[in-house]
N, C-alpha and C positions, 0 to 999 in steps of 0.2 A: 494675456495679463487682466484684458478686459472681463472676460466670465470670472477669473480668482478674484479680483475689485467687486465684481458685484458680489458674489458667494461671500466674502468675507463680510462687505455692507448689509448683506439679507441675513448673514449669521447675527451680527452684532444688535442691528436693528429688532429681529425676532426675539431674541433674547433679553432685550430691553423690554419689549413691550411683553412677553412673559410674566418679567419678574412683576411690572405693575399688574397685571391679570392676576397673580396670585397676592399679592397684597390685598387687593381686594377679596378676592377668595377668603384668607385668611382674617378677616376683620373683626370676626365675632369672636375669634380667640383673647381678644383685649377689652373691645368695647361691650361685649358679656357680660363683664363682669361688672360693670356697675347696672345694666340692665336686668341683669339677674337680681340685684340687691334691689332695687325699685321696683320691682315686679313681684319680690318674695318667691323666686323659682327654687324647687329641689334641683338636686343633681341629674335625674333622670328629666325633667324637662330642660335645664341648661345642656344636658349634652344633646337634645333633640334641638334646641336653637342655635348651637354652633354647626349642627350636621345639615341644617337644611340648604344650605348654600352647596355641601359638596353633593348632595344627591342630583341636583340639576347640573351642576356641572361633570358628573359619573355619565348620567343616562344621555346627556348631549353628544359623548364622544364618539361614540361608535359612527352616529351619522355625521357627525363634523368631518370625522376622518374619510369616510366616501366621498363626501363634496370637498376636500381638498384634493384627492384624487383626480376628480372629474373638473372642477374648474379653478384651481388653483388656491394656494395657500396664500398669498398676498389681500386676494380679494376678501376672501372667507375671514381671514384675521379681520380685518378693516371694520365688516359688517359687525361682526361679533363685539368688538369691543366698544364699537359706539352705539350699539343698541342696550348696552349694559349702563349706560351713563344716567338715563332717568331714572333705573332703579337703584342706584347707587345714592343718587341727591334724595330722595324720598324717603330711605331710609332714615334720614336725619327729622321725619314728622310723622315718624312710626312711635302709637301710645301705649297700646296692647300687646299683649302677647301675640295673638293670630296675625297681627300687620305684621310682626317682623318675621314672622314664620313665612308666608307670603310674598315678601319683597326679598327675605332672605333666598327663596326658589329663584326670583330673577337676577338677583346678584350673583347667584352660583354660574349663571352661565360662564361667567370668567375664567372657571375652571375647565370648561373643554375646551381653551385656548392650547392645551398640551397635545391633544390630538391633530389640531393643523400643525403648526409650527414646527413636528416632529418629522412628517415625512415632506415637509416644505423646505428646511432646511436640508434634510439628509441627500434628496436628490441633487443639489446644490454640488456636493463632493463626492469624490470617487469612493468605490466601495471599501477600501482600505483604511480611509479617515471618516466613515460614517458615523463608527460609534463614538469619535472625539467630538466630531461636530454635535450629535446630537446631545453628547454629554454635556458641552458647553450651552447648548439650548437650554437643556433641562435644569443646569444652574441657575435657571430664572426661580428654582424654589426655594433659592431664598429671597424670596419676595416675602415670605413666611418671617423670615430674621427682620427684615426693614420694617415689615407692617407693626414688630416688637418695639422698634426701635421711637417710629413717628409717631403711633398710636397713641402711647402712653402719654406722651411730651403734652399732646392735643387734650387728651381728656383731661389731665391734670390742671390744664391752663384754661381752658375753654368749656370744657364739660364733652362728654362722649357724644353728643350731636355735630359738634363741629366735625368729627373723625370723617363720615359721609359726606360731608360739604368738601371737605379738602380734597377726599380722595375723587369725586366725581371730577374735579379739577383736572387733577393728575391724570384721569384716564384720558380725558377729552384730549389733553396734551401731549400724549402718549400715542393716539389713534394719530394723529398730525404726523408726528415724526416719525411713525414707523411705515406710513404711507410715503413719506418723501425720500426715506433712505432705504427700501425695498423694491424687489423688480419681480418680473414675470417673464416666465422662459414656457413658452407654447409646449417645447419637446418635454417637458416635465409631467403634463396632463397624462392621465390614464383613462381614456375611453372606455365605459363598461355599460352594457344596459343592464346589469346585474342589479335584483333589488335588493333590499335592504333586508329582507328576508332571507335571501338566498347568503347574505353574506353571515348572517348570523350563521350560518351551518357552522362554519369555519369552528365556533366553540364545542362540536363534537371532536374536532382534532385533537387528541391528547396530548401533544407537544403546547398547544394553542391553553388548554386546560390546564398546564401544569404552570405555565409562564402568567397564566392568570394568577394562581395560586402565590408565586413568587412574590408577584408585583403588591398582591393584595397585605402584604408585610412590608415590604421596604417603602412602597412610594403611600399606600392605606397607613400603615403605622404612620410614616413620617407626618403626613396630613393631620390624623385622629392626635398625636401625641403633640404637636404645633398647637392647634388647639387647646389642648387640655392641661396644658404645662403652666400657662402663667395662671391658672385658678389652684393647682396643685400646690407651686411655691405659696402662693396665698394661705391656702388652708394647712399644708402640712408643715412649711417653715415658719409662718407668720409675717411673713413679708409684704413691701407697698407693691401697688401695683408696678411701678417704676421698677423698683430692685428686683420682681418675679420675672418682668419681660424681659431684662438684661440678662438674668440667669437662663432665662427660657431660651433665649437668641444662642445660648453655647450649644444647644440641639439644632436649633434650623439653621443658622448659619452654616456650618461645616455641609450639613444635611442638605443644602442647597449648591453652595459654591464648589464641594467638591466633586460633585456630579462629573464633571469634565475631565478629572483624574482616573476615576471609575470608566469613562470612558479611553480613555488611552490606556490603561492599564486592560480592558476587554479587548481593545484592537491588538495588543501585545501578546499576550497570555491567554484568552480566550473567554468565551462568556463563561464556561462551565468551570473554569477553575476558581475566576474571582466570584462567582455566585456561591460556590460550596465553600470558600473562606466569609464571605458575608454572611451566611446563616451559621455558622459555628459561632462567629464573634457575637452576633445578635444574640444566640441563644445565650453565652455565657453571660453579657450584660443585662439582659431581663432578668435570669435566673437570681443575680445579686439584687437587681431594682426591685425583683418583689416580696423579698424577705421586710413585713412589716416592723414598726418598732414595737419593741417587746422589751415587758419587765418580767424577769422569774426570781423566783427564790428557792434556793437549794438547802437541803440540812447538811453540814459539814462538822467533822469529830469538834469542831469550837462553835457549834451553833449556825444558828441559819445565816446565810450570806445573799444578797441579792444581787442582782445583773442587768444590765440594760445590753442590747444588741439594736442596732440600727444605723442608717447610714447618717451620716452629720450632713449638709447640705453642699459643702465643696467636695466630699467620696459621690456624694449622687449627680451632682454637675460635670465629675470629670467622668461618671459613665454615659449619662446621657451624654456629653461630647464623643466618647466613642462609638454611642451608639448612632449617632448623627452620621459619622463619617463610613459606618458601615453601610446604613442605609443609602446615603449619598453612590458610594463604590456599585450597591445593589441593583437602584433604580438603573443605572449604567446599563450595566450586564445585562438587565433582563431585555433593553431593549438592542443589545447586539446579538442577540440571541433572535431575534426578529428579523434583524437585516440581514442576517445570516442565511434564514431559514424561509424567509418570505420578501425577497427581495424587489420583486414585483408587485407586492399587495401591502407594503409597509404602512399606509394609511390606514385601510380597514384594519389589520391585524394589529395595528397599534393601538387604532381605536378600542378594539373590544378589549384588549389587555389594560387599555388607558380606564375602560370601565369598572373592571373588576377591580384596581385598584382606588378608585376614587369610589365605589361601592365600599374596600373595606373604612375608607374614611370616613364615610357615614356611619356604617353600622357601629365601627368601635366607639365611639364617642357617646354612643345612648348605650350601649352595653357598660360602656366605662360609667356613666352615671346611674344605672340600674345594678351594676354590682356594690357601687358607693351606697347607694340609698340601702341595699338588700343587707349588705355584711358590714357598714361602718369603715370598712380599710380600705383607706387611699389606696394602696399598693395591689389592691387587685388587679387595677387596669394593667400592670405588668404583668401578673399571674395570668391573666387571659391571653396577651401577645405572646408570652412564654412557651403556653402550650400550642399556639397555632404558627408558631416556627418549628416547635417539633413536628406536625404535620407535612411541612414542606422538607424536614432534611430527612427524614424517613420517606417520603416520596423521592426527593433526589438520589438518595442512595439507590433505591429499586431499578428505577429508570435510566439513569447515568452513571453513577460513582460503581456500582455492582459490575456493570458492564464493561469496564475500562479493563486494561489489562496490568496497571499498577496495583489495583486493587482487589480484582475479582479472582475466581478460582483459577485464570487461565493467564494468571501473573508467572513473568518469569522471573524466574529465581536470582536474588541480587547477585549471586557469584558466579553466574553467567551471562551478566548483562557486560556491555562494551567490548 
């Protein structure tokens, strides 16, 4: 019972810490809007601004996963969180564009917390419950939604510079609470003399590459859209920052909270089945979201008639809500693949896959901005993601679905089953 209580305490404390870290990581998704206005940034520059924290949060994931295997998640997480407090505080005093880019790199270290907590939490639970445990921890992604509730209120009441000051205090408190309610177990350490370069050799394994591709969509896409959606609502539908942030949370909140459900489904039905359906639901949602606002005129027997095709704010938000649910399930199912295939190396592999997902979250906002500047079409962001999902569906079909008896050439005829 003592071990079970400690495991539960570790899970709760780690999930709380990850939620706070994700709030910090997504900060620019809200405060970037007044900063963009003050500095006169174009869409590409805004995309780079929001993506900078994601860059370091991605690159640090592999070494953090390795250090977690070697030294334990408790000490690594505490040091990581405490080390970002000064950078978060200094954000309030930035005045020019390069200040924000540089400080954003240091604030972005909070994004590496995922590769610490995932193996740390997983090792406290039996293998048949690891998918659920990692899903609960991953629900800390909902920090993106919490950010959309807290930051706009602070921006409207006190100005954007108050947000980093309040967030620095929140992070400091989270470090203390995490340390008090978390535990260490020496049996969970994985001593290894393997070098960092040797760990990266896992990228040569086809399975790891495939999981990186999946995760670049369900996590990278989630991060990118969480950063992009507030300004999208402001530009596309003419909403103020508070209403825009509230509606954007309809994507971010289920995309984080329901990850635990995705973990449970992955434990019960398998990572493959859940991921396959996630990709198809994402494909359908992104296809509909990709269609731009369109006005056209056709010549009829009674004369010219004009039509308008486009999503209104309610249909758009509904599709984003469904997409958030799909991404939540997908984030959990990808890591169920990892715990099934690499049980002795979860930290390292999750770090590599997390790096790929984070890099997707870094590259996509920049591409969103570049496409917007190039085409002037806001929905081009969804067009890009629609194409990326196609790649995963094709890859998954040829490497997994096509080889199963249910759908492959060796499938048993229905009449002979049972």
